[in-house]
Phi, psi and omega in degrees: 000135181295134178290156181298324181296340179267004182301133176254147180174185183223117180250137177248135179241142176219095178278155172287158187278063178209138183302318182295335177271328185281318187302314178300323178293324177290325172299320179297320178296317175304315181296316179297319181296325179285317186271333183228071188296343181270002179268122177270153187229136172238133180245131174259136177203194176242167185302319182290333182266347183298316182304319179300314181295315181299316178298318182299324186265017185304322185264012177272167174285088188289348178297334181249015176238122177248142176242126181244126178276136168249149179280120177286139183304138178255158176057041177278125180306130178094339181258130176297152178299140176087355180280122179228005180204165179295334180299330185259005177289132178290340179206145178294344178296342180269359180304315178301325179293318176296316179301311181294324183295336181299333181297335180291348176276353187303313180301316180292321178301315181293323178297315179292321179298318181291332185266004178300140186290341182235145178302144181264126178278323179198155178243127173249114181230155184296150180302333180287337183268065187301325187290346181291340178293324177292318179298314180298320181298324181300329184251014177066032181255129176290125177264130176251127183277127177262116184268136174264017183240164174281162173296325178302308182298316180298317181293318180295314180298319179297316180294320179298315181292315182296327182260007175051048186286345177280339185296131175080001180278121182258324185268133183288338183251009176292130180277130186242135180274133178281121189306312185278348180223075191297345176277352180260130177235152179216167175242154180304323182286356170297336187249150172297154183302333180301336182278327191237350182298145183301328181261022187298330184294344181260356183264148184302312182303317181293321178298320179292320176301315181293324175299319181293320177297316178300314180296323179297318181290339179260005176273164181290327181188188187223134172255132178239134178278072182205184175220151191303316185294340180287324186210060186300319181300321184275334171295322182284341186303314182291313184294325179294337181255012178065029178278200187295152174294134185235136173242120173265111188235027182246188000289125184291340176298335179282356177285347178294140175267173180294335181263344184261100174257160179303122191270020181259012187290160173283162180304330182263036183307320181271023184273230196309304190291323179288320176298321179297316178297320179297320179295320178297321180295317180298326181272358179070031181259115180293148186238140170261126174269134182235123176200138182242018178086157185287342184252012184294136173237105184242135182298155178297326178296316180291321178300320179298318179293323177297316178300316179299314182299316180292318182295317185274353180288333183079004183265141174290141182213149171244117185248110174277108190218126181243149166072313190294147175291148180247141183305146182305123175080358184301308184296324179294321183289331184256009190300335181283341182220359180226147177225134175255122185248120180261343178280176178297137179237132176282094185301321180299317180290324177298309183295332178280348184289138186297337182280341186277122185243357180194161184224110171277108195225152174286350177070034163299148188300319178302316181295319178298312181298316180296316182298311182291328177296333178268359181076026181254122180288159187249135168259106195280126178227066185292148183239303187219179173053228184271010188295326178293322177293319176299321178297316178298320180298312182296316186279311189269320182275312186268338182057038181244024181191179179229159179255149178276334178261123185241016181275113181060226179257011186286153176240349179242147178153178181288135182247127180276154178299320180297315179294319180294322178306312182293318183292319178299315180296320180293319181296315187275327188236347188267179181293320178298321178299321178297320181296311183288331177291321177298318179294319178298322178294323177296319179294321177302316178296320178297319181297315181295324178293321180296325182274344180286167182305130182071007171287171186298318179289323176302315181291321180298318178292322176301313180294320180299309183295319179299315181296316183291323184274345178273349181061024180258070179204155178290142177294152179295160180296143178265338176248117184266107182291149178292141180292150178283161177092242187294139178282133180245120178270156175298137181239122179229000000 
C-alpha cells in the first residue's frame, strides 16, 4: 500500500486578501511540500497580493507550486481605486465592502479552475470566501473551509446563536451564561454590534457572516489552526453534534523551519529592533512586546493612556506601531528602555526571542497562537471581531494570560494608564506573571508535541491528505439549500 507521504494529488488554495488570513495558509503549504512532496499546489490570488505570496514561498519547491492571478473587481462602490487587500483599506469600516467584492471574482475563478491542466483533489479556501463552495461544487471538488478562529470561539458563537442568548439583553455589560458551556460567561459588548443589534439582519456585515456560516455547513470539512490538546472540549463540540468534519492541524506557525523565515522582511531585517532585543538580553532586561495588529483603530485618548502606562511601568518594551501619531516627547523619554518600530517586524522572531517575557496584544487568533507556541503569556487588549472571545479563552480557560480590563467580568473597555502600568509590571516582573508564563511554557511544549511526528496535528494532516488523495469521500452537494433562520439577501 502506498504510504501517505507518497500520495499524489493536486490541492488548490485561495486565501483572503489579508496578511493574517494568508500567512497561516502559506505555512500550511510549506508543511505540505515537506511532508507530501508528490502533492502539487495551485494558489489563487490577485496581482497586488502575489508578490507577498511569492516572497514567502521563495525556499519552497516552486516547481510544484503555481500561482494564478485573478483580476480584483474595479470601480466597486465604496472601495477606493487600487484597493485589493485589507492592508490598503483607508478604514476597517470598508472591510465588509472588500469582503463582498470578492464574489465578483467568481466567474473568472471558475474559468481558471476549469482550465487547470490537472484534476483537482481538493480546494482549501478562506472562511471569508464563502462563494467558493458553490464553485467547487460545480466541478465536483470538495471544498475545505479554512477557519481563522479558535474552536472555542466557534463553539461559543454557535451555542449563543442556537440558544438565542442575545434575545432580550438590554445591558451591554450584563454577564450571560453560555447554555452548552455553563462555566463560560460573556457580555454583549464582547461582540461587535453586527452580531446582536436588532436590525443586524439588514446590514452587510451580518449578511456576509451568515453567508460564510452557510458555506461552512455545505463544505466538506473545516481546517482549524489549533491543536486538540489546547481546547479538547470545544474541539469535540462539533463532532459530538454531527457538524462538519474538522481537522486541527496547528499551530501552523510551528511549520517554519530553521532556515525558512518570513520572506517579507525589509533589507534591514536584522537591524534596529533585533539588535535592540539582543542588547536587552545581554543586560538581562525582560521585554514586553506590544502590537495590536495591522488593522487596529484605537482612539487618540486610548493611545495616550497606553503610552502613559508603558512609560510609567518601568518595563522595557518593543512596540510595533504604524501610522498613529505618538505623543510629544514620548519616544525621547522612553529611549533607554523602549523602542517604537514603524517598519515591518517579524512577530514570530520577536516572540521567540529569549528576552521577550510578555505580549500586550489585541488577541487576534494568529497572535494568540504564535505567542503561546513561543511560551509567551498574553496581556489581553481585545478590540474587534472574535478577539474578546480569544481573550476569554487565554485568560479564563487556559490561564496563560491576564486581562487589561478588570471591571466585573468584562474583557473589553477603556484602559487607564495607571491600570496598565500596574498590569504590565505584574505580567513581566510579578508573581501573577510567573504563573501565566509557566502555563504558557506548558502550552508551548504541548503545541510542539502536537506538531511533531505522530502528534495530534501531525495525524490530522495525515488523515486529511490521505482522504483527499484517495478519492474515498462523498462529493460535495450540488444544490446548496438556503440556511434556516436569518434571511440572506444576495450581496454584490
